[in-house]
C-alpha positions as CSV (number, residue, x, y, z in Angstrom):
1,M,23.0,52.2,-27.7
2,T,19.8,50.5,-29.1
3,W,18.7,47.8,-31.6
4,I,16.9,48.2,-34.8
5,V,14.9,45.7,-37.0
6,L,16.3,45.7,-40.7
7,K,15.2,43.9,-43.7
8,F,18.1,42.9,-45.9
9,I,17.2,43.7,-49.5
10,D,19.3,41.1,-51.4
11,T,18.3,38.1,-49.2
12,D,14.8,39.3,-48.2
13,E,15.6,38.4,-44.5
14,V,14.6,40.2,-41.3
15,E,17.1,40.5,-38.5
16,V,17.7,42.5,-35.3
17,V,21.2,44.4,-35.3
18,P,22.7,47.1,-33.1
19,Y,21.8,50.6,-34.4
20,S,25.5,51.4,-34.7
21,W,25.7,48.7,-37.5
22,Y,23.3,50.6,-39.8
23,N,24.2,53.6,-41.9
24,E,21.0,55.4,-42.5
25,D,22.5,57.7,-45.2
26,L,23.8,54.9,-47.2
27,G,20.9,52.6,-46.6
28,R,23.4,49.8,-45.7
29,C,24.3,47.6,-42.7
30,I,27.6,46.2,-41.9
31,Y,27.4,42.6,-40.9
32,P,30.0,40.2,-39.4
33,P,31.1,36.8,-40.8
34,F,30.6,34.9,-37.5
35,Q,28.8,31.6,-36.9
36,R,25.4,31.5,-35.3
37,N,26.4,31.4,-31.5
38,A,29.2,34.1,-32.0
39,L,26.8,36.2,-34.2
40,E,24.1,36.2,-31.6
41,K,26.6,37.0,-28.9
42,A,27.9,40.0,-31.1
43,I,24.4,41.3,-31.6
44,K,23.3,41.0,-27.8
45,Q,26.6,42.7,-26.7
46,K,26.4,45.3,-29.5
47,M,29.9,44.7,-30.7
48,T,31.7,47.8,-32.3
49,P,32.2,47.1,-36.1
50,P,35.7,47.7,-37.4
51,D,36.8,50.7,-39.4
52,D,36.3,50.9,-43.2
53,A,40.2,50.5,-43.7
54,D,40.3,47.1,-41.9
55,L,36.9,45.3,-42.2
56,D,38.4,41.9,-41.2
57,G,35.6,39.8,-43.0
58,W,32.8,42.3,-42.2
59,N,30.6,43.3,-45.3
60,W,28.2,46.0,-46.2
61,F,24.8,44.9,-47.3
62,K,21.7,46.8,-48.4
63,A,19.1,47.1,-45.7
64,S,16.0,49.2,-44.9
65,P,14.3,49.5,-41.5
66,M,11.1,47.8,-40.9
67,S,9.9,50.7,-38.8
68,S,11.3,53.9,-37.4
69,T,11.3,52.5,-34.0
70,T,14.5,51.5,-32.1
71,Y,14.5,49.2,-29.0
72,E,16.3,49.5,-25.7
73,N,15.5,45.8,-25.0
74,F,16.9,43.0,-27.2
75,Q,14.1,40.6,-26.4
76,M,11.5,43.1,-27.4
77,A,13.4,43.8,-30.7
78,H,13.7,40.1,-31.3
79,A,9.9,39.7,-30.9
80,R,9.2,42.5,-33.4
81,A,11.6,40.8,-35.8
82,S,9.7,37.5,-35.4
83,K,6.4,39.2,-36.0
84,A,7.8,41.0,-39.1
85,C,8.5,37.6,-40.6
86,F,4.7,37.1,-41.0
87,T,3.5,40.6,-41.5
88,S,4.6,43.2,-44.1
89,E,5.2,45.9,-41.5
90,I,5.5,46.7,-37.7
91,S,3.4,49.2,-36.0
92,G,5.6,51.5,-34.1
93,S,2.9,52.4,-31.6
94,E,2.7,49.0,-30.0
95,A,4.3,48.9,-26.5
96,C,4.6,45.2,-26.1
97,L,3.5,41.8,-27.2
98,P,1.2,39.7,-25.2
99,A,3.0,37.1,-23.1
100,K,0.5,34.4,-24.2
101,R,-2.6,33.9,-26.3
102,I,-5.8,34.7,-24.3
103,P,-8.3,31.9,-24.7
104,I,-11.8,32.6,-25.7
105,R,-14.1,30.7,-23.6
106,K,-17.5,29.2,-24.9
107,K,-20.7,30.7,-23.6
108,R,-23.0,28.1,-21.9
109,F,-26.8,28.3,-22.0
110,D,-29.6,26.2,-20.6
111,D,-31.4,23.9,-23.1
112,T,-34.6,25.9,-22.8
113,S,-32.9,29.5,-22.9
114,D,-32.7,31.6,-26.1
115,E,-29.3,31.6,-27.8
116,N,-29.6,35.2,-28.6
117,S,-30.8,36.4,-25.2
118,D,-28.3,38.3,-23.2
119,D,-30.1,37.8,-19.9
120,E,-28.4,35.7,-17.3
121,P,-29.9,32.4,-16.5
122,S,-31.9,32.5,-13.2
123,L,-31.8,29.6,-10.7
124,K,-35.0,28.1,-9.6
125,G,-35.9,28.8,-5.9
126,V,-35.3,26.3,-3.2
127,P,-38.5,24.4,-2.6
128,K,-40.0,24.8,0.8
129,L,-39.9,22.1,3.3
130,I,-43.2,20.7,4.3
131,T,-43.3,19.9,8.0
132,K,-45.6,17.3,9.3
133,N,-46.9,17.1,12.8
134,A,-47.4,13.2,12.6
135,V,-44.6,10.6,13.1
136,S,-45.3,7.3,11.5
137,A,-43.6,3.9,12.3
138,K,-43.8,0.4,11.0
139,A,-45.9,-2.2,13.1
140,K,-43.8,-4.2,15.4
141,P,-45.0,-7.5,17.1
142,V,-44.6,-7.9,20.8
143,P,-44.2,-11.5,22.1
144,T,-46.0,-12.2,25.3
145,S,-44.5,-15.7,25.8
146,D,-41.8,-18.1,24.4
147,K,-44.1,-19.0,21.7
148,A,-44.9,-16.9,18.6
149,P,-47.1,-13.9,19.8
150,E,-50.6,-14.0,18.8
151,E,-51.3,-10.3,19.3
152,T,-49.2,-7.4,17.9
153,C,-48.9,-3.9,19.0
154,T,-48.8,-1.2,16.3
155,F,-47.9,2.4,16.6
156,S,-48.8,4.1,13.4
157,Q,-49.2,7.6,14.2
158,L,-48.4,10.0,17.1
159,P,-50.5,13.2,17.4
160,E,-49.3,16.5,18.2
161,E,-48.4,17.0,21.8
162,D,-51.6,17.8,23.9
163,D,-53.1,16.7,27.2
164,N,-53.3,13.0,26.1
165,G,-49.9,12.9,24.0
166,K,-47.6,12.3,26.9
167,S,-49.5,9.1,27.9
168,V,-49.5,7.8,24.3
169,F,-45.7,8.2,24.0
170,Q,-45.3,6.5,27.3
171,R,-47.4,3.5,26.1
172,F,-45.3,3.3,22.9
173,V,-42.0,3.2,24.8
174,T,-43.3,0.7,27.3
175,R,-44.4,-1.8,24.6
176,N,-41.1,-1.6,22.9
177,L,-39.2,-2.3,26.0
178,V,-41.4,-5.2,26.7
179,Y,-40.8,-6.5,23.2
180,N,-37.0,-6.1,23.6
181,R,-37.1,-7.9,27.0
182,N,-39.0,-10.9,25.6
183,L,-36.8,-11.1,22.7
184,I,-33.7,-11.2,24.9
185,E,-35.2,-13.9,27.2
186,A,-36.0,-16.0,24.2
187,I,-32.5,-15.7,23.0
188,D,-31.1,-16.6,26.3
189,K,-33.2,-19.7,26.6
190,K,-32.0,-20.9,23.1
191,I,-28.5,-20.4,24.0
192,D,-29.0,-22.4,27.3
193,K,-30.6,-25.3,25.1
194,F,-27.6,-25.3,22.7
195,Y,-25.2,-25.4,25.6
196,E,-26.9,-28.5,27.1
197,E,-27.0,-30.3,23.7
198,F,-23.3,-29.5,23.2
199,K,-22.4,-30.7,26.6
200,A,-24.3,-33.9,26.1
201,L,-22.3,-34.4,22.8
202,D,-19.1,-33.8,24.5
203,I,-19.8,-36.2,27.4
204,G,-20.7,-38.9,24.8
205,R,-17.3,-38.7,23.1
206,K,-14.6,-41.3,24.0
207,P,-12.3,-39.7,26.5
208,R,-8.6,-39.8,25.7
209,N,-6.3,-41.7,27.9
210,P,-3.9,-39.1,29.5
211,Q,-1.7,-41.8,31.0
212,T,-0.2,-42.8,27.8
213,N,0.9,-39.4,26.7
214,D,1.9,-38.0,30.1
215,G,3.4,-41.2,31.4
216,I,6.1,-41.5,28.6
217,F,6.7,-37.8,28.3
218,S,7.5,-37.7,31.9
219,E,10.0,-40.5,31.5
220,L,12.1,-38.4,29.0
221,P,14.9,-37.9,28.5
222,A,16.5,-41.3,28.4
223,K,19.5,-41.3,30.7
224,S,21.0,-44.6,29.7
225,L,21.0,-47.0,26.8
226,D,18.5,-49.3,28.8
227,E,16.0,-46.5,29.2
228,F,16.5,-45.6,25.5
229,K,15.6,-49.0,24.4
230,E,12.6,-49.2,26.8
231,I,11.2,-46.0,25.4
232,C,11.8,-47.2,21.8
233,A,9.9,-50.3,22.7
234,K,7.0,-48.3,23.9
235,L,6.9,-46.3,20.8
236,E,6.0,-49.4,18.7
237,D,2.4,-48.7,19.8
238,V,0.9,-46.4,17.2
239,E,-1.2,-44.3,19.6
240,T,1.7,-43.8,22.0
241,F,4.0,-42.8,19.1
242,N,1.4,-40.2,17.7
243,D,0.7,-38.8,21.3
244,L,4.4,-38.3,21.9
245,A,5.1,-36.7,18.5
246,R,2.3,-34.2,19.3
247,S,3.7,-33.4,22.7
248,L,7.2,-32.8,21.4
249,A,5.8,-30.6,18.5
250,R,4.2,-28.4,21.1
251,L,7.7,-27.5,22.4
252,G,8.4,-25.6,19.0
253,G,11.2,-23.4,18.0
254,K,12.2,-20.3,15.9
255,N,13.1,-22.6,13.0
256,H,13.6,-26.3,12.1
257,K,17.1,-26.3,13.6
258,E,16.1,-25.1,17.0
259,C,13.1,-27.4,16.9
260,I,15.4,-30.5,16.3
261,R,17.9,-29.4,19.1
262,R,15.0,-29.0,21.5
263,F,13.3,-32.3,20.6
264,L,16.5,-34.3,20.8
265,S,17.6,-32.6,24.1
266,K,14.2,-33.6,25.5
267,T,14.4,-37.3,24.5
268,I,18.1,-38.3,25.2
269,V,20.8,-36.8,27.3
270,D,24.3,-36.2,25.7
271,E,25.8,-39.2,27.7
272,V,23.6,-41.4,25.8
273,A,23.7,-39.5,22.4
274,I,27.6,-40.0,22.4
275,N,27.0,-43.7,21.8
276,F,25.1,-43.0,18.4
277,T,25.8,-41.5,15.0
278,L,23.2,-41.3,12.3
279,H,24.4,-44.2,10.3
280,G,26.8,-45.9,12.8
281,H,29.9,-47.6,11.2
282,R,32.4,-45.5,13.1
283,D,34.3,-46.2,16.3
284,G,31.7,-48.8,17.2
285,K,28.9,-46.2,17.3
286,Q,25.3,-47.5,17.1
287,T,23.0,-46.6,14.3
288,F,20.3,-43.9,15.2
289,I,18.4,-43.5,12.0
290,T,16.8,-46.9,12.3
291,S,15.6,-46.4,15.8
292,K,12.1,-45.5,16.7
293,M,13.4,-42.4,18.6
294,C,14.7,-41.1,15.3
295,F,11.4,-41.7,13.6
296,L,9.8,-39.8,16.4
297,I,12.0,-36.8,16.0
298,I,11.4,-36.6,12.3
299,E,7.5,-36.9,12.8
300,A,7.5,-34.1,15.3
301,V,9.6,-31.7,13.2
302,K,7.5,-32.4,10.1
303,S,4.3,-31.5,12.0
304,C,5.5,-28.0,12.8
305,T,7.9,-27.1,10.0
306,N,8.0,-27.5,6.3
307,V,11.6,-28.9,5.7
308,T,12.5,-32.1,3.9
309,I,13.3,-35.3,5.8
310,K,16.9,-35.1,4.3
311,E,17.4,-31.7,6.0
312,I,16.0,-33.1,9.3
313,E,18.5,-36.0,9.1
314,L,21.5,-33.8,8.5
315,Q,20.6,-31.6,11.7
316,I,20.2,-34.8,13.7
317,A,23.6,-36.1,12.6
318,L,25.3,-32.8,13.6
319,W,23.6,-32.8,17.0
320,L,24.8,-36.3,17.7
321,T,28.3,-35.5,16.4
322,K,28.6,-32.6,18.8
323,S,27.5,-34.5,22.0
324,S,31.0,-35.2,23.0
325,E,31.8,-31.3,23.0
326,R,28.7,-30.5,25.0
327,I,29.8,-33.1,27.6
328,K,33.3,-31.5,27.9
329,K,31.7,-28.0,28.4
330,K,29.6,-29.3,31.2
331,I,32.7,-30.8,32.9
332,V,34.6,-27.5,32.6
333,V,31.6,-25.6,34.1
334,D,31.2,-28.0,37.0
């Protein structure tokens, strides 16, 4: 069964319908009363129309074929119907419609070419390379001593290779080697001169006293309250305080909490820390926040981290509070 493109006379509309719906003798087409989706499905599936005795909503309409051609393919018939909406008739000899519009490309011509000329533009030939037998080079001065050279050696042109060409090239290479050697020697002498000047400046600087830093750092940690007080007394000296803070900061840590634990463990043992709390006022504990040792820990942590003093004080208080737990763990291990 095939499809046919009909024009409905009363409504002046074009539609694709199965060929079985069209009565060529009467010039009429039977049409169903379906909605759009059901109507399209009925046309594609070529639904069989009912008998004349029971039309069930189907009606006959006047229609005439747009052409004598019938189509085995619904898509092709639909394309013919779409084309018929814009043209008065359909050529039956057309086999198929083009899939898409073929673009027409513009022709391109040279500025100097004739627009009406059909000749293809010709490309200019590649220019020939001109080979020269001479090689030129800029003049290079060759120093003969540490001072600026008075004479310069120039190599402006090398002739073609002949009996004397080899000796000319050798002289050119030798002069460049001499120039490079003299240049390197001059640089070495300047480096030696700078080193001597720097060494003289370093000797003239005031040497640091290693005994202040190493002496107090070696006394840590404080193993008793008396040692704790002695170290705090030495920290009254500003230079000693700063040196010891830098030494503690070099111990470092992954974060500020680890830094504080490492610094406190280095300065006092747990047996001394158990006698302190940050602010005192509990069970006869001594105040740690007012001691020079606390100021030392805060200064060392500030130099290697970016936390606030309040956060440092909280971690110090926590470490002092847990000193008794650490002592118990040591006793169990022993």
